[in-house]
TORDREN-231873 format. One record per residue (C-alpha): residue number from 1; residue in one letter; chain; x, y, z. Coordinates in Angstrom, 3 decimals. Layout:
{resi = NUM, resn = A, chain = A, east = X, north = Y, up = Z}
...
end
This chain:
{resi = 1, resn = M, chain = A, east = -12.850, north = 5.948, up = 6.404}
{resi = 2, resn = G, chain = A, east = -12.632, north = 9.619, up = 5.424}
{resi = 3, resn = D, chain = A, east = -14.692, north = 12.421, up = 6.923}
{resi = 4, resn = D, chain = A, east = -17.235, north = 12.477, up = 4.091}
{resi = 5, resn = E, chain = A, east = -17.849, north = 8.726, up = 4.167}
{resi = 6, resn = E, chain = A, east = -18.112, north = 8.726, up = 7.957}
{resi = 7, resn = N, chain = A, east = -20.553, north = 11.649, up = 7.864}
{resi = 8, resn = I, chain = A, east = -22.754, north = 9.930, up = 5.258}
{resi = 9, resn = V, chain = A, east = -22.811, north = 6.703, up = 7.286}
{resi = 10, resn = R, chain = A, east = -23.721, north = 8.674, up = 10.451}
{resi = 11, resn = L, chain = A, east = -26.400, north = 10.663, up = 8.622}
{resi = 12, resn = V, chain = A, east = -28.020, north = 7.496, up = 7.312}
{resi = 13, resn = A, chain = A, east = -27.882, north = 5.904, up = 10.777}
{resi = 14, resn = R, chain = A, east = -29.763, north = 8.778, up = 12.409}
{resi = 15, resn = T, chain = A, east = -31.991, north = 10.077, up = 9.605}
{resi = 16, resn = A, chain = A, east = -35.285, north = 8.813, up = 8.244}
{resi = 17, resn = Q, chain = A, east = -35.104, north = 7.810, up = 4.586}
{resi = 18, resn = R, chain = A, east = -37.428, north = 10.538, up = 3.310}
{resi = 19, resn = E, chain = A, east = -35.473, north = 13.263, up = 5.160}
{resi = 20, resn = F, chain = A, east = -32.091, north = 11.951, up = 3.944}
{resi = 21, resn = V, chain = A, east = -33.248, north = 11.798, up = 0.315}
{resi = 22, resn = K, chain = A, east = -34.712, north = 15.315, up = 0.491}
{resi = 23, resn = K, chain = A, east = -31.672, north = 16.948, up = 2.141}
{resi = 24, resn = H, chain = A, east = -28.885, north = 14.951, up = 0.493}
{resi = 25, resn = A, chain = A, east = -30.032, north = 14.406, up = -3.093}
{resi = 26, resn = G, chain = A, east = -27.318, north = 13.442, up = -5.536}
{resi = 27, resn = Y, chain = A, east = -25.157, north = 10.503, up = -6.468}
{resi = 28, resn = Y, chain = A, east = -23.095, north = 8.225, up = -4.229}
{resi = 29, resn = L, chain = A, east = -20.581, north = 5.446, up = -4.807}
{resi = 30, resn = I, chain = A, east = -21.261, north = 2.550, up = -2.437}
{resi = 31, resn = G, chain = A, east = -18.802, north = -0.244, up = -1.809}
{resi = 32, resn = T, chain = A, east = -16.822, north = -2.207, up = 0.706}
{resi = 33, resn = A, chain = A, east = -13.802, north = -0.495, up = 2.240}
{resi = 34, resn = L, chain = A, east = -10.847, north = -1.525, up = 0.091}
{resi = 35, resn = A, chain = A, east = -7.245, north = -0.379, up = 0.059}
{resi = 36, resn = R, chain = A, east = -3.967, north = -1.524, up = -1.446}
{resi = 37, resn = P, chain = A, east = -0.896, north = 0.336, up = -0.227}
{resi = 38, resn = A, chain = A, east = 1.313, north = 1.922, up = -2.867}
{resi = 39, resn = L, chain = A, east = 4.620, north = 0.259, up = -3.794}
{resi = 40, resn = G, chain = A, east = 6.366, north = 3.596, up = -3.386}
{resi = 41, resn = P, chain = A, east = 5.558, north = 7.258, up = -3.328}
{resi = 42, resn = M, chain = A, east = 2.695, north = 7.939, up = -5.773}
{resi = 43, resn = K, chain = A, east = 3.329, north = 4.866, up = -7.950}
{resi = 44, resn = T, chain = A, east = 0.341, north = 3.088, up = -9.440}
{resi = 45, resn = M, chain = A, east = 0.596, north = -0.671, up = -9.033}
{resi = 46, resn = G, chain = A, east = -0.190, north = -2.682, up = -12.153}
{resi = 47, resn = F, chain = A, east = -2.207, north = -5.872, up = -11.821}
{resi = 48, resn = S, chain = A, east = 0.640, north = -7.863, up = -13.372}
{resi = 49, resn = E, chain = A, east = 3.173, north = -6.576, up = -10.794}
{resi = 50, resn = I, chain = A, east = 1.656, north = -8.399, up = -7.836}
{resi = 51, resn = T, chain = A, east = 1.522, north = -12.091, up = -6.966}
{resi = 52, resn = L, chain = A, east = -1.486, north = -13.758, up = -5.374}
{resi = 53, resn = E, chain = A, east = 0.452, north = -14.167, up = -2.102}
{resi = 54, resn = E, chain = A, east = 1.350, north = -10.456, up = -2.063}
{resi = 55, resn = A, chain = A, east = -2.248, north = -9.530, up = -2.850}
{resi = 56, resn = E, chain = A, east = -3.512, north = -11.591, up = 0.072}
{resi = 57, resn = E, chain = A, east = -0.965, north = -9.895, up = 2.335}
{resi = 58, resn = I, chain = A, east = -1.711, north = -6.298, up = 1.384}
{resi = 59, resn = L, chain = A, east = -5.396, north = -6.408, up = 0.465}
{resi = 60, resn = V, chain = A, east = -7.550, north = -5.020, up = 3.240}
{resi = 61, resn = I, chain = A, east = -11.214, north = -5.850, up = 2.924}
{resi = 62, resn = E, chain = A, east = -13.672, north = -5.133, up = 5.675}
{resi = 63, resn = S, chain = A, east = -16.690, north = -6.989, up = 4.328}
{resi = 64, resn = E, chain = A, east = -19.096, north = -5.548, up = 6.885}
{resi = 65, resn = N, chain = A, east = -17.822, north = -1.993, up = 6.537}
{resi = 66, resn = R, chain = A, east = -19.525, north = -0.218, up = 3.663}
{resi = 67, resn = T, chain = A, east = -18.148, north = 2.990, up = 2.211}
{resi = 68, resn = A, chain = A, east = -20.315, north = 5.806, up = 0.848}
{resi = 69, resn = L, chain = A, east = -18.505, north = 8.311, up = -1.348}
{resi = 70, resn = P, chain = A, east = -20.567, north = 11.345, up = -2.364}
{resi = 71, resn = V, chain = A, east = -20.134, north = 12.269, up = -6.042}
{resi = 72, resn = R, chain = A, east = -19.625, north = 15.989, up = -5.370}
{resi = 73, resn = K, chain = A, east = -17.311, north = 18.753, up = -6.484}
{resi = 74, resn = K, chain = A, east = -14.923, north = 19.633, up = -3.618}
{resi = 75, resn = Q, chain = A, east = -11.738, north = 20.961, up = -5.203}
{resi = 76, resn = E, chain = A, east = -11.380, north = 24.195, up = -7.162}
{resi = 77, resn = V, chain = A, east = -9.392, north = 22.617, up = -10.006}
{resi = 78, resn = F, chain = A, east = -11.173, north = 21.228, up = -13.084}
{resi = 79, resn = E, chain = A, east = -14.395, north = 23.176, up = -12.462}
{resi = 80, resn = S, chain = A, east = -16.641, north = 21.039, up = -14.664}
{resi = 81, resn = K, chain = A, east = -15.225, north = 17.673, up = -13.549}
{resi = 82, resn = I, chain = A, east = -15.740, north = 15.646, up = -10.384}
{resi = 83, resn = T, chain = A, east = -12.362, north = 13.914, up = -10.269}
{resi = 84, resn = V, chain = A, east = -11.618, north = 10.418, up = -8.941}
{resi = 85, resn = G, chain = A, east = -8.156, north = 9.205, up = -8.023}
{resi = 86, resn = R, chain = A, east = -5.606, north = 8.265, up = -5.424}
{resi = 87, resn = A, chain = A, east = -4.128, north = 11.761, up = -4.982}
{resi = 88, resn = T, chain = A, east = -5.607, north = 13.934, up = -2.253}
{resi = 89, resn = N, chain = A, east = -6.392, north = 16.785, up = -4.643}
{resi = 90, resn = N, chain = A, east = -9.251, north = 14.789, up = -6.241}
{resi = 91, resn = D, chain = A, east = -12.901, north = 15.315, up = -5.377}
{resi = 92, resn = I, chain = A, east = -13.298, north = 11.579, up = -4.683}
{resi = 93, resn = V, chain = A, east = -10.184, north = 10.048, up = -3.147}
{resi = 94, resn = I, chain = A, east = -9.809, north = 6.266, up = -3.116}
{resi = 95, resn = A, chain = A, east = -6.630, north = 5.146, up = -1.363}
{resi = 96, resn = D, chain = A, east = -5.844, north = 2.117, up = -3.491}
{resi = 97, resn = A, chain = A, east = -2.548, north = 1.583, up = -5.300}
{resi = 98, resn = T, chain = A, east = -4.329, north = 0.147, up = -8.388}
{resi = 99, resn = I, chain = A, east = -5.936, north = 3.557, up = -8.865}
{resi = 100, resn = S, chain = A, east = -4.037, north = 6.278, up = -10.722}
{resi = 101, resn = K, chain = A, east = -3.390, north = 9.688, up = -9.185}
{resi = 102, resn = L, chain = A, east = -6.061, north = 11.067, up = -11.559}
{resi = 103, resn = H, chain = A, east = -7.971, north = 7.969, up = -12.601}
{resi = 104, resn = A, chain = A, east = -11.312, north = 9.205, up = -13.960}
{resi = 105, resn = W, chain = A, east = -13.889, north = 11.945, up = -13.654}
{resi = 106, resn = F, chain = A, east = -17.639, north = 12.448, up = -13.627}
{resi = 107, resn = V, chain = A, east = -19.495, north = 15.203, up = -15.482}
{resi = 108, resn = I, chain = A, east = -23.070, north = 16.126, up = -14.657}
{resi = 109, resn = D, chain = A, east = -24.793, north = 16.933, up = -17.955}
{resi = 110, resn = G, chain = A, east = -28.354, north = 18.035, up = -17.191}
{resi = 111, resn = D, chain = A, east = -30.005, north = 14.965, up = -15.694}
{resi = 112, resn = R, chain = A, east = -27.272, north = 12.610, up = -16.926}
{resi = 113, resn = L, chain = A, east = -24.102, north = 11.549, up = -15.150}
{resi = 114, resn = L, chain = A, east = -21.192, north = 10.860, up = -17.474}
{resi = 115, resn = L, chain = A, east = -18.073, north = 8.898, up = -16.504}
{resi = 116, resn = V, chain = A, east = -14.740, north = 9.424, up = -18.259}
{resi = 117, resn = D, chain = A, east = -11.560, north = 7.368, up = -17.809}
{resi = 118, resn = A, chain = A, east = -8.528, north = 9.673, up = -17.674}
{resi = 119, resn = G, chain = A, east = -6.265, north = 7.176, up = -19.458}
{resi = 120, resn = S, chain = A, east = -5.624, north = 5.294, up = -16.215}
{resi = 121, resn = R, chain = A, east = -3.214, north = 2.373, up = -16.063}
{resi = 122, resn = N, chain = A, east = -5.701, north = -0.191, up = -14.723}
{resi = 123, resn = G, chain = A, east = -8.834, north = 1.165, up = -16.357}
{resi = 124, resn = T, chain = A, east = -12.330, north = 2.237, up = -15.440}
{resi = 125, resn = H, chain = A, east = -15.196, north = -0.209, up = -15.983}
{resi = 126, resn = L, chain = A, east = -18.962, north = 0.241, up = -16.162}
{resi = 127, resn = G, chain = A, east = -20.349, north = -3.220, up = -15.516}
{resi = 128, resn = D, chain = A, east = -18.033, north = -5.536, up = -17.436}
{resi = 129, resn = T, chain = A, east = -17.082, north = -2.960, up = -20.063}
{resi = 130, resn = R, chain = A, east = -13.750, north = -1.154, up = -19.891}
{resi = 131, resn = L, chain = A, east = -14.197, north = 2.485, up = -20.873}
{resi = 132, resn = A, chain = A, east = -12.135, north = 3.959, up = -23.670}
{resi = 133, resn = A, chain = A, east = -9.875, north = 6.730, up = -22.387}
{resi = 134, resn = K, chain = A, east = -11.255, north = 10.265, up = -22.558}
{resi = 135, resn = T, chain = A, east = -14.653, north = 9.078, up = -23.877}
{resi = 136, resn = P, chain = A, east = -17.694, north = 10.281, up = -21.862}
{resi = 137, resn = T, chain = A, east = -20.028, north = 7.361, up = -21.117}
{resi = 138, resn = P, chain = A, east = -23.435, north = 7.618, up = -19.386}
{resi = 139, resn = A, chain = A, east = -23.497, north = 5.989, up = -15.937}
{resi = 140, resn = K, chain = A, east = -26.800, north = 4.855, up = -14.466}
{resi = 141, resn = V, chain = A, east = -27.979, north = 4.359, up = -10.894}
{resi = 142, resn = G, chain = A, east = -27.451, north = 0.736, up = -9.853}
{resi = 143, resn = E, chain = A, east = -24.540, north = 0.224, up = -12.235}
{resi = 144, resn = R, chain = A, east = -21.273, north = -1.331, up = -11.025}
{resi = 145, resn = I, chain = A, east = -18.253, north = 0.922, up = -11.485}
{resi = 146, resn = R, chain = A, east = -14.686, north = -0.297, up = -11.071}
{resi = 147, resn = F, chain = A, east = -11.687, north = 1.994, up = -10.728}
{resi = 148, resn = G, chain = A, east = -8.581, north = -0.231, up = -10.816}
{resi = 149, resn = S, chain = A, east = -9.561, north = -3.008, up = -8.403}
{resi = 150, resn = A, chain = A, east = -12.021, north = -0.930, up = -6.323}
{resi = 151, resn = E, chain = A, east = -15.573, north = -1.945, up = -7.213}
{resi = 152, resn = L, chain = A, east = -18.438, north = 0.336, up = -6.251}
{resi = 153, resn = V, chain = A, east = -22.099, north = 0.743, up = -7.143}
{resi = 154, resn = L, chain = A, east = -23.542, north = 4.072, up = -8.276}
{resi = 155, resn = Q, chain = A, east = -26.602, north = 5.010, up = -6.229}
{resi = 156, resn = D, chain = A, east = -28.875, north = 7.991, up = -5.784}
{resi = 157, resn = A, chain = A, east = -29.678, north = 9.237, up = -2.256}
{resi = 158, resn = N, chain = A, east = -32.481, north = 6.683, up = -1.853}
{resi = 159, resn = G, chain = A, east = -30.233, north = 3.791, up = -2.896}
{resi = 160, resn = C, chain = A, east = -27.431, north = 5.069, up = -0.656}
{resi = 161, resn = W, chain = A, east = -29.736, north = 5.131, up = 2.365}
{resi = 162, resn = E, chain = A, east = -31.051, north = 1.649, up = 1.608}
{resi = 163, resn = A, chain = A, east = -27.583, north = 0.139, up = 1.033}
{resi = 164, resn = L, chain = A, east = -26.167, north = 1.550, up = 4.268}
{resi = 165, resn = R, chain = A, east = -29.241, north = 0.706, up = 6.330}
{resi = 166, resn = R, chain = A, east = -29.285, north = -2.847, up = 4.935}
{resi = 167, resn = R, chain = A, east = -25.721, north = -3.249, up = 6.212}
{resi = 168, resn = K, chain = A, east = -26.614, north = -1.796, up = 9.613}
{resi = 169, resn = T, chain = A, east = -29.831, north = -3.712, up = 10.228}
{resi = 170, resn = G, chain = A, east = -29.323, north = -6.780, up = 8.044}
{resi = 171, resn = P, chain = A, east = -31.562, north = -7.982, up = 5.219}
{resi = 172, resn = A, chain = A, east = -35.317, north = -7.746, up = 5.663}
{resi = 173, resn = T, chain = A, east = -37.017, north = -11.016, up = 6.450}
end
């Protein structure tokens, strides 16, 4: 887990919901920790290049370990874009070999969040729909987003807090 994800998880664990939402407004990508090692230096792995046995060997899923990735601008490059990819110079880094070095990007347009696939090898999906390359598409809170094989859910601060707390304390009875 990276510093940002760890900090978000810690913040949620020690902060009341109202305080977290007020101080940490914005968008978050919530999912289960998932990583596929690269086949070589900076090579994106295609879905067709891996057998089921290999996938079972290299796929690391920690079903109880949720990841929270803040959708925030961190890098100085591409000022108007919040980039997503495997390379460390992206704003949102997902260490998964099915994700391209620069896979996609978000653009905040007023009160809308737009998602754009960068022409990635394994695609970007909103729900079950694969996005056309370089075509801005509105993304909504609660929507499933898949980059390569990494599936996440877009949440606002309230949804982030609830998703991480639900994991920590279990479902309400």
